[in-house]
C-alpha positions as CSV (number, residue, x, y, z in Angstrom):
1,X,27.8,69.0,61.0
2,X,29.9,71.9,59.8
3,X,33.6,71.2,60.5
4,X,34.3,74.7,61.8
5,X,31.4,74.6,64.3
6,X,32.4,71.0,65.3
7,X,36.0,72.2,66.1
8,X,34.6,75.2,68.0
9,X,32.4,73.1,70.2
10,X,35.2,70.6,70.9
11,X,37.6,73.4,71.9
12,X,34.8,74.9,74.0
13,X,34.8,71.9,76.2
14,X,38.6,71.4,76.4
15,X,39.9,71.3,80.0
16,X,36.4,70.4,81.4
17,X,36.2,67.0,83.1
18,X,34.2,64.8,80.8
19,X,31.5,63.5,83.1
20,X,28.4,61.8,81.7
21,X,26.4,65.0,82.3
22,X,29.0,67.1,80.4
23,X,29.0,64.6,77.5
24,X,25.2,64.8,77.3
25,X,25.3,68.6,77.3
26,X,28.0,68.6,74.7
27,X,25.9,66.3,72.5
28,X,22.8,68.5,72.9
29,X,24.7,71.6,72.1
30,X,26.1,70.0,69.0
31,X,22.7,68.9,67.7
32,X,21.1,72.3,68.4
33,X,24.0,74.1,66.8
34,X,23.7,72.0,63.7
35,X,20.0,72.7,63.4
36,X,20.6,76.4,63.9
37,X,23.3,76.4,61.2
38,X,21.0,74.6,58.7
39,X,18.1,77.1,59.5
40,X,20.4,80.1,58.9
41,X,21.6,78.6,55.6
42,X,18.0,78.0,54.5
43,X,17.3,81.6,55.3
44,X,19.8,82.7,52.7
45,X,22.9,83.4,54.8
46,X,26.3,82.4,53.5
47,X,28.3,79.7,55.2
48,X,30.6,82.3,56.9
49,X,27.7,84.5,57.9
50,X,25.9,81.5,59.5
51,X,29.0,80.4,61.4
52,X,29.8,83.9,62.5
53,X,26.3,84.5,63.9
54,X,26.3,81.2,65.8
55,X,29.7,81.7,67.4
56,X,28.8,85.3,68.4
57,X,25.7,84.0,70.2
58,X,27.8,81.5,72.3
59,X,29.1,82.6,75.7
60,X,32.0,81.0,77.5
61,X,31.7,77.5,78.7
62,X,31.5,78.8,82.3
63,X,28.4,80.9,81.4
64,X,26.8,77.9,79.7
65,X,27.3,75.6,82.7
66,X,26.2,78.3,85.1
67,X,23.0,78.9,83.1
68,X,22.3,75.1,83.2
69,X,23.1,75.2,86.9
70,X,25.9,72.7,86.6
71,X,29.2,72.9,88.5
72,X,32.3,71.4,86.9
73,X,35.7,72.0,88.1
74,X,38.3,72.4,85.4
75,X,40.9,69.6,85.3
76,X,44.0,71.5,86.4
77,X,46.3,68.5,85.5
78,X,45.0,68.3,81.9
79,X,47.5,69.4,79.3
80,X,45.9,70.9,76.1
81,X,47.9,70.2,73.0
82,X,47.1,72.5,70.1
83,X,48.5,72.7,66.6
84,X,51.4,75.0,67.3
85,X,52.5,73.0,70.4
86,X,52.3,69.7,68.5
87,X,54.4,70.9,65.5
88,X,57.0,72.3,67.8
89,X,57.2,69.1,69.9
90,X,57.2,66.8,66.9
91,X,60.0,68.7,65.3
92,X,62.0,68.3,68.5
93,X,61.2,64.6,68.7
94,X,62.6,64.1,65.2
95,X,65.7,66.1,66.0
96,X,66.3,64.3,69.3
97,X,65.9,60.8,67.7
98,X,68.2,61.9,64.8
99,X,70.9,63.0,67.3
100,X,70.7,59.7,69.2
101,X,70.8,57.7,66.0
102,X,73.8,59.6,64.8
103,X,75.6,59.2,68.1
104,X,75.0,55.4,67.9
105,X,76.4,55.4,64.4
106,X,79.5,57.3,65.3
107,X,80.1,55.2,68.4
108,X,79.9,51.9,66.5
109,X,82.1,53.3,63.8
110,X,84.6,54.4,66.4
111,X,84.6,50.8,67.8
112,X,85.2,49.5,64.3
113,X,88.1,51.9,63.8
114,X,89.7,50.8,67.0
115,X,89.4,47.2,66.1
116,X,90.9,47.9,62.7
117,X,93.8,49.7,64.2
118,X,94.4,46.9,66.7
119,X,94.4,44.2,64.0
120,X,96.6,46.2,61.7
121,X,99.1,47.0,64.5
122,X,99.2,50.6,63.4
123,X,99.8,52.1,66.8
124,X,100.4,51.0,70.4
125,X,97.7,49.9,72.8
126,X,98.0,53.0,74.8
127,X,97.5,55.2,71.8
128,X,94.4,53.1,70.9
129,X,92.9,53.9,74.2
130,X,93.6,57.6,73.9
131,X,92.0,57.7,70.4
132,X,89.0,55.8,71.8
133,X,88.5,58.2,74.7
134,X,88.9,61.3,72.5
135,X,86.5,59.7,69.9
136,X,83.9,59.3,72.6
137,X,83.5,63.0,73.1
138,X,81.3,63.6,70.1
139,X,78.9,60.6,70.5
140,X,78.5,61.3,74.2
141,X,77.7,65.0,73.4
142,X,75.1,63.9,70.9
143,X,73.6,61.4,73.3
144,X,73.2,64.1,75.9
145,X,71.8,66.7,73.5
146,X,69.3,64.2,72.0
147,X,68.3,63.0,75.4
148,X,67.7,66.5,76.7
149,X,65.6,67.4,73.6
150,X,63.5,64.2,73.9
151,X,63.1,64.8,77.6
152,X,61.5,68.2,76.9
153,X,58.9,66.6,74.6
154,X,57.7,63.9,77.1
155,X,54.5,64.6,78.9
156,X,54.6,64.4,82.7
157,X,53.5,61.1,84.0
158,X,51.4,62.9,86.6
159,X,49.3,64.7,84.0
160,X,46.7,63.7,81.5
161,X,46.5,65.4,78.1
162,X,44.0,66.1,75.3
163,X,44.5,67.0,71.7
164,X,42.5,69.7,70.0
165,X,40.7,68.5,66.9
166,X,43.2,70.3,64.5
167,X,46.1,68.8,66.4
168,X,44.5,65.3,66.4
169,X,44.0,65.5,62.6
170,X,47.6,66.6,62.0
171,X,48.8,63.8,64.3
172,X,46.8,61.2,62.3
173,X,48.3,62.5,59.0
174,X,51.8,62.5,60.4
175,X,51.4,59.0,61.8
176,X,49.9,57.8,58.5
177,X,53.0,59.1,56.6
178,X,55.3,57.4,59.0
179,X,53.4,54.1,58.8
180,X,53.7,54.2,55.0
181,X,57.4,53.9,55.3
182,X,57.8,52.1,58.6
183,X,58.0,48.6,57.2
184,X,60.7,49.7,54.7
185,X,62.7,51.4,57.4
186,X,62.6,48.3,59.6
187,X,63.7,46.1,56.8
188,X,66.4,48.5,55.9
189,X,67.7,48.7,59.5
190,X,67.6,45.0,60.1
191,X,69.3,44.3,56.7
192,X,72.1,46.7,57.5
193,X,72.7,45.1,60.9
194,X,72.8,41.6,59.2
195,X,75.1,43.0,56.6
196,X,77.4,44.3,59.3
197,X,77.7,40.8,60.8
198,X,78.5,39.5,57.4
199,X,81.4,42.0,57.1
200,X,82.7,40.7,60.4
201,X,82.9,37.2,59.0
202,X,84.8,38.6,56.0
203,X,87.3,40.4,58.3
204,X,88.3,37.0,59.8
205,X,89.3,35.6,56.4
206,X,93.1,35.6,56.2
207,X,93.1,35.1,52.5
208,X,91.8,38.6,51.9
209,X,94.4,41.3,52.0
210,X,93.8,44.0,54.6
211,X,90.6,42.2,55.6
212,X,90.6,44.0,59.0
213,X,89.1,47.1,57.2
214,X,85.8,45.2,57.2
215,X,85.7,45.8,61.0
216,X,85.0,49.5,60.2
217,X,82.6,48.7,57.4
218,X,80.8,46.1,59.6
219,X,80.4,48.4,62.6
220,X,79.4,51.4,60.4
221,X,76.8,49.2,58.7
222,X,75.3,48.2,62.0
223,X,75.4,51.8,63.1
224,X,73.4,52.9,60.1
225,X,70.9,50.2,60.7
226,X,70.3,51.2,64.3
227,X,70.1,54.9,63.2
228,X,67.4,54.0,60.7
229,X,65.5,52.1,63.4
230,X,65.7,54.9,65.9
231,X,64.8,57.7,63.5
232,X,61.6,56.0,62.5
233,X,60.6,54.3,65.8
234,X,60.8,57.2,68.2
235,X,58.6,59.7,66.3
236,X,56.1,56.9,65.5
237,X,55.9,56.0,69.2
238,X,55.4,59.7,70.1
239,X,52.5,60.2,67.7
240,X,50.9,56.8,68.7
241,X,51.1,57.8,72.4
242,X,49.3,61.1,71.6
243,X,46.5,59.3,69.8
244,X,46.1,56.6,72.4
245,X,45.5,59.3,74.9
246,X,46.6,57.2,77.8
247,X,45.4,58.1,81.2
248,X,47.6,58.7,84.2
249,X,49.6,55.6,85.2
250,X,49.4,54.2,88.7
251,X,52.4,54.4,91.0
252,X,53.2,50.7,90.6
253,X,53.6,51.2,86.8
254,X,55.8,54.2,87.3
255,X,58.0,52.4,89.8
256,X,58.2,49.4,87.4
257,X,59.3,51.6,84.6
258,X,61.9,53.3,86.8
259,X,63.4,50.0,87.9
260,X,63.5,48.6,84.4
261,X,65.2,51.7,83.1
262,X,67.8,51.5,85.9
263,X,68.5,47.9,85.1
264,X,69.0,48.6,81.4
265,X,71.2,51.6,82.1
266,X,73.3,49.5,84.6
267,X,73.7,46.7,82.0
268,X,75.2,49.1,79.4
269,X,77.5,50.7,82.0
270,X,78.7,47.2,83.0
271,X,79.2,46.3,79.3
272,X,81.2,49.5,78.7
273,X,83.4,48.7,81.7
274,X,84.0,45.1,80.5
275,X,84.9,46.4,77.1
276,X,87.4,48.9,78.4
277,X,89.0,46.4,80.8
278,X,89.3,43.7,78.1
279,X,90.8,46.4,75.8
280,X,93.3,48.0,78.1
281,X,94.3,44.9,80.1
282,X,94.0,42.1,77.5
283,X,94.4,44.1,74.4
284,X,91.3,42.5,73.0
285,X,89.8,45.6,71.2
286,X,89.0,43.5,68.2
287,X,86.9,40.9,70.0
288,X,85.6,42.6,73.2
289,X,82.9,44.5,71.2
290,X,80.8,41.3,71.4
291,X,79.6,42.5,74.9
292,X,77.5,45.2,73.3
293,X,75.3,42.9,71.1
294,X,74.9,40.6,74.1
295,X,73.8,43.5,76.2
296,X,71.4,44.7,73.6
297,X,69.9,41.2,73.4
298,X,69.5,41.1,77.2
299,X,67.8,44.6,77.3
300,X,65.4,43.5,74.5
301,X,64.5,40.4,76.5
302,X,63.8,42.5,79.6
303,X,61.5,44.8,77.5
304,X,59.7,41.8,76.0
305,X,59.0,40.2,79.4
306,X,58.0,43.6,80.9
307,X,55.4,44.1,78.1
308,X,54.1,40.5,78.4
309,X,53.4,41.0,82.1
310,X,51.0,43.9,81.5
């Protein structure tokens, strides 16, 4: 089957509910079109001439269905994803994930800096809190920007979607490229996180002069690791979702996701409050950060149990 004609027929039936009858008609049209194409080529027409003549003889899908006395209501909830839309959305997904990863790196580096300042007794506790609050401005702005961008790329849960053939091929190629470096990115991200924990151990050694500087290095290392994981995982999940072509989820699934998201969000809010309270009231900026890895572990466990229930 000529690829151009195959794409044409696929696009012709986009937006039409794929009933068994429609699938049969689509298959019959594909077979007859291929036979027509081969006949024209055997008659001496060039490839472009044969394709042009066949396409010109086609009417609209509505005319075809009307001629065959078949009624098919278009699926109004169906979102058609073409090549242009895909490239634009994928670019936004990469940008959004990069901003969120960068925000995480800056936030963790900020925590490391505060811990270093606390251990080195450079400034007062009140000044540490002021620096922390000022330093939060940029990460929070990046989190909000990245979240808004990613929010615009997500397909509505109430709608189904379908990829045009060109868009599907592009998606497969992009996913193949990501998969080729996915394992390396995971190893890099996890290694940087482990390296960060090792730096924390070094910072506790009193024999090393100015060892508290390793608080900054440790947090920054973990931040880079998380950034690497986010930057590769979010675009990969987006492309995988498009290819899986998941149907509309039921209300129970949507409610479960909403509840889980709220629980995870609440855990991080509580963790932040605990960190600030321990910092301001107990002056434990250097050790209170442990609440964040614990919270991350809890959210990971919640996600694992949620997936295992499905």
